[in-house]
Backbone bond lengths (Angstrom), bond angles and torsions (degrees), N, CA, C in turn:
res aa  C-N    CA-C-N  psi(-1)  N-CA   C-N-CA  omega(-1)  CA-C   N-CA-C  phi
1 M - - - 1.455 - - 1.515 107.69 -
2 T 1.357 117.04 133.95 1.310 121.39 -175.00 1.615 108.90 -93.42
3 K 1.231 119.25 129.69 1.566 123.19 -179.78 1.476 107.85 -112.77
4 Y 1.223 117.06 147.42 1.483 124.82 178.19 1.553 113.40 -116.27
5 V 1.269 118.49 147.87 1.453 127.14 178.48 1.526 115.05 -112.27
6 C 1.144 122.70 128.00 1.533 118.58 178.80 1.530 110.31 -69.58
7 H 1.205 118.73 137.85 1.546 120.25 -177.71 1.511 106.88 -74.39
8 R 1.316 127.07 -34.82 1.436 121.92 -179.41 1.485 116.98 -80.51
9 C 1.370 116.50 -51.33 1.515 113.23 -174.06 1.592 112.09 -104.97
10 G 1.310 118.18 -2.86 1.476 123.40 169.41 1.575 109.52 74.64
11 K 1.325 120.38 19.77 1.401 117.17 175.61 1.536 114.19 -81.60
12 T 1.371 121.01 143.90 1.408 127.12 -179.40 1.522 109.67 -78.02
13 I 1.263 124.68 126.03 1.426 126.94 176.81 1.474 116.41 -117.53
14 S 1.328 121.61 128.63 1.501 120.56 -178.60 1.562 103.26 -87.73
15 P 1.381 110.62 163.49 1.475 119.81 175.23 1.492 113.86 -58.40
16 E 1.311 117.57 -32.70 1.491 119.02 -175.34 1.606 105.46 -75.28
17 Q 1.278 123.16 -27.79 1.430 120.80 171.56 1.429 114.74 -70.76
18 L 1.356 117.22 -32.45 1.439 121.43 178.44 1.503 110.56 -69.41
19 N 1.294 123.98 -32.13 1.434 128.49 179.15 1.481 112.34 -70.10
20 L 1.325 115.98 -23.79 1.493 118.01 -179.09 1.546 111.49 -81.50
21 M 1.322 114.55 -22.71 1.508 121.87 178.23 1.587 109.69 -88.72
22 P 1.333 115.15 137.61 1.527 116.55 169.72 1.487 109.35 -74.10
23 G 1.358 116.71 117.60 1.519 121.70 -177.01 1.521 105.71 88.42
24 S 1.338 107.64 -179.46 1.536 113.86 178.36 1.571 111.51 -107.40
25 K 1.318 109.83 93.45 1.459 115.52 178.95 1.506 110.74 -134.69
26 C 1.355 115.85 154.71 1.450 120.83 178.98 1.639 104.45 -71.22
27 P 1.414 112.67 137.45 1.429 116.63 -179.36 1.528 113.82 -67.75
28 D 1.254 114.17 -25.78 1.503 117.42 -179.54 1.516 118.97 -86.63
29 C 1.330 114.84 -50.00 1.506 114.62 -177.07 1.463 112.23 -108.61
30 G 1.378 118.13 -11.96 1.445 118.56 179.00 1.551 118.17 83.47
31 H 1.339 113.41 5.79 1.440 119.62 -179.80 1.496 110.41 -69.02
32 R 1.288 117.62 147.41 1.572 117.15 -174.59 1.474 112.81 -106.08
33 I 1.316 124.90 3.14 1.440 124.23 173.75 1.517 107.93 -96.50
34 L 1.352 113.98 114.13 1.456 125.44 177.07 1.459 111.22 -115.11
35 L 1.382 119.81 133.77 1.411 123.80 177.99 1.498 114.88 -106.54
36 K 1.206 120.42 135.33 1.517 122.94 176.46 1.481 110.28 -73.00
37 T 1.290 115.34 135.75 1.482 119.32 177.01 1.521 108.06 -82.97
38 R 1.320 119.57 146.09 1.491 123.90 176.85 1.522 110.79 -87.35
39 P 1.246 115.11 147.27 1.458 117.26 173.06 1.539 115.12 -69.41
40 P 1.354 120.41 149.31 1.359 119.46 -174.73 1.557 119.79 -74.68
41 I 1.321 113.15 1.91 1.509 123.85 -179.19 1.480 105.59 -82.86
42 I 1.346 114.32 127.89 1.498 120.64 174.18 1.577 109.27 -103.36
43 K 1.312 116.87 115.62 1.428 119.84 178.61 1.493 110.49 -81.66
44 K 1.381 114.55 131.97 1.458 119.88 172.96 1.498 113.59 -115.44
45 L 1.287 118.41 130.22 1.489 122.32 -175.29 1.577 107.60 -122.78
46 K 1.223 114.60 143.65 1.459 119.63 178.95 1.562 111.94 -78.88
47 A 1.265 114.47 135.67 1.480 116.75 174.83 1.561 111.14 -84.37
48 R 1.250 116.33 142.33 1.427 120.90 -179.10 1.489 113.04 -95.26
């Protein structure tokens, strides 16, 4: 499940909370810039 973080206030927002709001806004401060959080898994690839 992808979570988002508000760029201004730093609150974590779930996709269900975003569906309740018209448009993509932070429910607390109304800021429109949301960042996707990265998963904690680090992928390692072998270089050839």
